[in-house]
N, C-alpha and C positions, 0 to 999 in steps of 0.2 A: 506510523506509512509502513507497509504488512510487504515482504520480499521471500517469494518459492526460486531458494537457488538449489538447480537441478542442476547436479553437478558431479562426477564419478571421482574424480581425484577427491579423496575428504580429505589432505592435507590442505589443499583450497579450500574448500569448500568453507571448511572451519578459518582460516584465514581471513573470508571471504566475511562470514558472521563478525566475525572481535572486531573487526574496522566498521562495517557497515553500523553495529551494537553501539560503535561508542556512538557514531548518528543517530539515535535512537530509531533507530529502525526494530522493526521487528519479525525476525527470520527465523522462516523453515524452511531445509532441506529435503531433499529428495533424493537418494546416491542410482535408482535405477531408473527405465524407463516405467514401469511396471506402477512402483513408488508415485512414479508425476503427473501419468493419468488417475491417477487416483484422486490426489490431491486439490491438480487443476479442477477439472471432474465437480467435487463437491466445497469445492470453495476460491474465495475469491483475490486476488491479491495485485496490487499498486502499479506492481512492476515483478514480473518473471525475469531470474538468469535461465540462461541456456545454451548449454552445451553439446553439439549437437552431436557427436560417438557419443551413445552409454550402450552400459549391456540391457539387453532383452529389447532393444531396437533406438529408434532415428532421432534427436528433437528435433527435428524439421515433421516430425508426424505428429507428436507435443503442438509443433506451432502449426496446422492445419486443422489439429484437435480443434483449439482456441476457436480457433478465427470460424469456424464450420455449425462449430456454437455459438458461433457473436455469443462472445464471449470480450468485453475490452479491457482484461490488463495488457498495459505493459508489457512485451516481450523485446528486453538486451541478448544478443544473440554473444554466446562470450565459447570460439572454440579455437582451436591452432590449428584447423585448417582461415590457411588467407589467402586461398585464390579469388578472382575476384567468379567466378564462378557459383560458387560457395556463398561467398558476399548474396552475390545474383538471385537468387536461387531463398536464400535465408527473407533478401529484402522482399520478394516477393508474394513467398512465403507470406508474409505478414508480421516482419519483424518489425520492430521501429528504429533499432537500431543493430551496430553489427560491431564488438571491440575479439579484436586478435591476439589471443597464446601469444606472448605472457604481456602481464601488464601491468601499470601501477595503477594498486586500490585506491586514488586520489581521485584518474581518470574516471575509472567504477562508478564514483559514488560519488562524480558530475553527474554522468550517463547520464545515470536513474534517476536524478535530479532533475533533468529534462528533459524527460521522457516523461514523471510525474508530472512536467508542471507544463509542456504540453495538450496533454490529453486531459488532466484533470481541469490543471486550467488555464485555458485558451494561449496557456502561453505566457500567463503572470504570477509577480510572486507578493503579489499584495492579493486577496480576494477579499473581496468586501459582498456582505449582506448584513445588509438597511445600517442600522449602526455599527452596526460592526468588521472591524477591519480584520484580517491577521494578516502578519513577512510569513512565509514557509519558511525561508530562508534562514531570519533571524529568532523566530520561531517563537515569539511575540504576536499575541491579542489584546484588542482596544474598543472599548465601544465610547462612540465616540475619540475625545481626544484622555477619552482616561485608562490609562493603560491596568489588561489583567493581572490579578495574582495568580499565574496556577500551577494545578503543578503536570507535571509531561504528562503522564495522562488524561490529564484537562485539557491538555490541550488537544491532543491527538484525537479527545474526541468531539472537539468545539470542530476541527475543521473537519472528521470526517462526519457529524451533524451536515454544518455547513455541505461537502463535496454532494452527499444526496438530503438536500433539503426537503420537504414535501412527498417525503418517499416515507413507506413503511420497512422500520427500521425492527431489526426479532433485536436478542438478548445475546441471542448465542452469535447473529450474525459480528457484535457486537464487540459480546468476547472476542469472539479468533479475529476479529480485524484487530483491537487493542492486548492482547497477553499468543496466540497464533495456538502451537503444540507447549505452550507452558501454562497455558489455564487447565483451571479443574474445572470439576461436576455441581461445582454450586456456583449461581451468577448468583446471589442475592448482592457481591458488591458488586458490583455494576450499579444497582439501584445510591449505592451512597455515590459514588463517583460526578452522578447524573445528580442525585442531590445537591453532592458541593458546585460544579460547574453552574444549575440555573440560581440559586445560589445567588452567585458571581456575578452573576450574568448580571441580573435586578439589580443589585445592587450599586452596579456600575450605570445604572437609568439606564440600560438595554429593554428588553419587552422581554414576558415569559413563551420565551419559543422551544422549548423544550416542551410537548402537547403526549401523556400514557396515552394508551391508543391499547383497550379492554384485550386480554387475550392476544397481542397479535405484537407489540413490543413499544413504540416513541419514532416517535415525528419532529423536525426540527420543522417549527412556519412561520407567519406574522403572525403575531399576534393580534 
C-alpha cells in the first residue's frame, strides 16, 4: 500500500514515515503545495495524509483538485486546526477522515487502514477472488486452504493485482505502487517478482491468473 504524506513539518513527516514503514507501507513525502500537486496529478495513492496549511497554498485546494479530477485516493486530513468549521469544510470537500494534531501514530495507522479497507475492500479485512483469499490485517494469503509462502513484495503485488483485477496495469504503475520514490529506472526486476508469484499461485492449486498484455503490462483475471 502506498501512502503520500503532505506535511511541511519535516520532523513529524519523518516520524510518520518511520512508523508506517514498519507497518509495510510504501511512503512518499511532499513538503509544499507545488510538490504535492505534482505528485497527486502524476500518481495514485492508497491514502494521502494531508495537512491544511502548506508553504505555497492550501491543502484544501489539493483535496478539491483530487476530487475534481475524479481521483479515488483516500484522504486523511492531519491538521493543527481543530475547529468544527475546519473539520466540516474538509469533509465536505471530500476528505475521508480528519485527525487533529497532536495524535498518536498508532491511531493514525488505524485510521489509514480503515480508510483503505472502506474505499478499496468494502470495509472487509478478507479479500476473495476465485480460489484466493487475502487477509489484509494478518498479511497472509491462501489458495483454498493452502497458505501461500509469499515475500512482502509478493504479498503486496498479489493484493495490488486483486484490487485491480481485470484491468491492464503497466510496469511503471506496478513499480511506483510497490517501491514509490525508491524505484530506479530498471524495471526488469518486476518480471522476476511476477514470475515467482505466478509460480506460487499455480503450485498451490490456483489458476494461472496473471496474463501478460503485450506492450502494455499485466492483467489479473480468471484463468
